[in-house]
N, C-alpha and C positions, 0 to 999 in steps of 0.2 A: 457510596463512595468506598474505593478499595482500601485495603489495610497495610499497603507496603509504604516504605519509606525510602524516598531518593536522597542521595547525597553526592554533591558534586566532587569528582576527582581531578578533574581540569577544567576550569572555567574561564581561562584567560581571554578567549575569544567570545565575543557576544552571540555569534551564529553557530559556532561548534562548541558543544560542551560534552564532557566525557563524564558519565555518572556510574555510580553503584547504586544497586537496588536491593532491599532487604524485603522479603516476602515469606510469610509462612515460616519463619525461622532460619531461612537460607538466604545468603547474600550473593549477589550476582554483580561482578565486576566488568569494567571495560565496555561499557555501553555508550556507544558513539552517536551522537545525535547532532542534526543540522537543522535549525529553524529559520525559515524565511522571514523577511522583514515586513511582509504585509503586501496587499494588493497594490499599491502605489509604486512599490520599488522592486519587488520580487514575486515570483509565482512558481509553479512547478507545472511540467509537462512531461508526457511519455516520450521515450525514444525507442525506435523499432528497427530491427533488422530481420530480414527473411531468412538469412543464414547467421550462424553464431559467430560473434566477434567478441574483441575485448571491450570491458566497460569504458575504457580510455577513448574507445572509437565511437560510441554511441552518444548521438545528440538529436534532439527534437527536430522534426522537419520543419517546425514552424519558427525556430530560434536560431540566431547564428551561433556558431560553436563559441565565440569568444564571450558570449552572454552566459554561457553555462558556468554555474560557481559551485555545484555540488551534484553529486550521482550516486545512487545504489542501484543494485540489481533489482529487477521487478518480478513479474509473475512467474509461475511454474512453467517448465518446459520438459520435454522428453531428451534424455542425454544422448540418446543413441540415433536420433535423427532430428531434422529441422521441424520441430512442431512445438508450438507454445499455445497456452490455453488462456480462455477469457477473453472479453470484449474491450477493444481499445479504439478510442476515437482521439484523433489528433486535432481537430478542429475543423471548421468549415473550409472546404476545398482540398482538404488532404484526405488520403485513403483511411478507411476504417478497418479494422481486422476483427474477424470471429475465429477464435481458435486457429490462428496461423494464417487463414485465407483473407486476402485482401479484397475489399469492396468498395466501390465508389458511391453507392447509395445502400440505404438500408433494404435488406432483402425482406420480402413477404413472409418468407418461411425459413426458419434455421433451427437446428437442434439447440442452440443456446436459449431458445424461447421456453423449451420444455424439458428435455431430458438432461440438458447441461445448465440449467437454471440457478443451480446451487453456487455458481462462481459469483461473488459479489462484485460490483462495478462501483469503484470509488470516483464519484462525480465531483470534479472542480468546476463550481459554478461561475458564471460571469460576474455575478455580484459579491464574489469573494467568500461565499459560505461553501459548505461541502455537504455530500450525502452519500448513502450507500443504497444502490438500487439493485433490484433483480428484475431485469426486463422480461416479461412473460409474453410480450407480443411485438410485432413490428410497429403496431400504433403506438404503444407505450414508449418505445424507444423514438419513434419520431416526435412524439409530443415533448419528450425530455431533453433532445439535443439542442434545440435553439438556446436553452438557458445554461447549456455547458460550455466552458472553455475547453475542456477535455474530459475524458474517461479513461481511468486506469484499472486494469484487472487486477483483481485480488484473489487471494486463496481462501482466507477465513475472515469473516467479520468479527471484530473485537469489541469495538465501542459503538453503540448505535444510539444517537440522541442521548448522549451521555450516560447511557446504562452500559455496564459491562455484560457483555453476551454471555460470558461463561460463569457468571455469579446470578444473572436475574432470568426471569421468564421474559423474553423480549419478543415483540411482535413488530414486523416491519409495517410501513405505512402506505404501501401500495395496495391497490383494489382487492387483492386477494387476502390482504391482512394475514399472510402467512408467518407461522411461529418460526423465529429465527434459531432458537435453541431453547431447552428447558433443562437446566441443570438437575433437577429432581427426576427426569426420565431420560437419561442421556442415550439410551439404546435406539430411540426412533429414528427411522430413516427418512422421515418426512421433512426434517428441519432444512432451513437456508444454509445451516452450518454443516459443512461436509465433512463428517467426523473422521474420514479415512485419509483424505489428502493431506499432504504436508507433515504426516507423523505428529499430529497435535498432542498426544498424549506423552510423548517421549521428549527428552532434552535434546534440542538442537540449536545451533546458532540461528538467529531470527533476523529478518528484515521486516521492518514495519513501517506504515505511513498513515499519519492522522492529521487532523485539522484541529486548532485549538478552539475550544469554545470561548465564545463571547469576542473573538479576535478575528474579524473578517479577513480572509486572505492570508492567514499565518498557519504555514504547514509545518509539520515535523517529520523528518526523515530519521529513522532509527536503524541502527545496525549493530549487532552484538558479536563481540569476540567469545563472550561466555554461551553456554548452552542452557536453554530453558524451555519449559512446555508452552504451549499456547495460552493454557490458563494464566500463567505468570505473565506473559507477554499482554495479555488482555488487561489484567489488573495494573500492570505498569504504564500502559497507555491512558488508562483511566487516571491514574495519579499523576500523570504527565498532563492533564487537564484538557485531554481531547473530547470533542463531542461526537465526532466520528473517526474510527481507526479501523485498518485492516492489516493483516499479514500478508507479506508477498512471499516470495520462494525464500527458504532457508538452508541450512546445512552448507554445503560446499560452495554453491554460488554466493553466499552473502559477502558482500564487499560495499565500502564507501569510498569515494574519492572526493577531494575537496580542492577547489583552485586556490592556489598562494594568495594569500591576503585575506582569506575568509575562514581560515582554520590552519591546521598543521601543514597543508599543503601536500598533493599527491595522495596516495592510499593510506588512509589512516587505520583502517582494519588490520588484523595480523594475518587472517587467512589468505592463502593464494588466490581464492576466488575461482572463477571459471569463465569460459566463454559464454556469451549470453545472447538471447535474442531481445530482450527488452530491459529498459532501465527507467527509473525516475529522475528527472533532472531538475534542480532547483536553477532558477536563471534570473537575470536581470530583465527588467521590462521597460 
């Protein structure tokens, strides 16, 4: 269990809560969170645009816009061109994306299976649970997708099977049994944790996504006005009682919007944000 302390700054809404978090003797404020109500009432889904648009304009292909109740930015992209990264599955019958490119079926060969397989995939499963996967082959992906409502690309794994990846020597549960990260030997390049993407060692605004342990179908979306390292973010998500959690894009793109009646209404984060390719959307079901 992580050693940080969470304190509510604004908890007037059940779904939207603003926290401060103290970890390692430092306090981080204005941490915006939105928690879904469980699989019978609310869920999450990715929203994708092949060209950059505002967060307000992004909605999932599988969900009517008036059902969307909260949004954050999602995975990393190149600022100077229309290129985003990771694997996105929008559900059966909708296009899937591998590093920006659209597919209607799983390709037999793709660099995501090998050279780019450090990008974690946050799997929203049909039974209300979640998992983090690194798909190493077309067969592994074809086997997993029937169990997934959707898949959202991440930048860093933070919490895996209740373990904080930055504090513990964590191994994934795929056939390769690859080591996700070893805090005692951080220089290895063989880890699932891509130690150079997303500026993990430096303080930046962070956008995070997790599933609450023991509560099937309850997801927490987190966006910070304060700046923190990925290690602080990982400990915080463990302290928020996640069994699985990932970091999404941070820095300038970080932003959260909430529908009136479910929180403060409109954009609740202080930063201007940026135009985006992808978002995570909480929605009514």
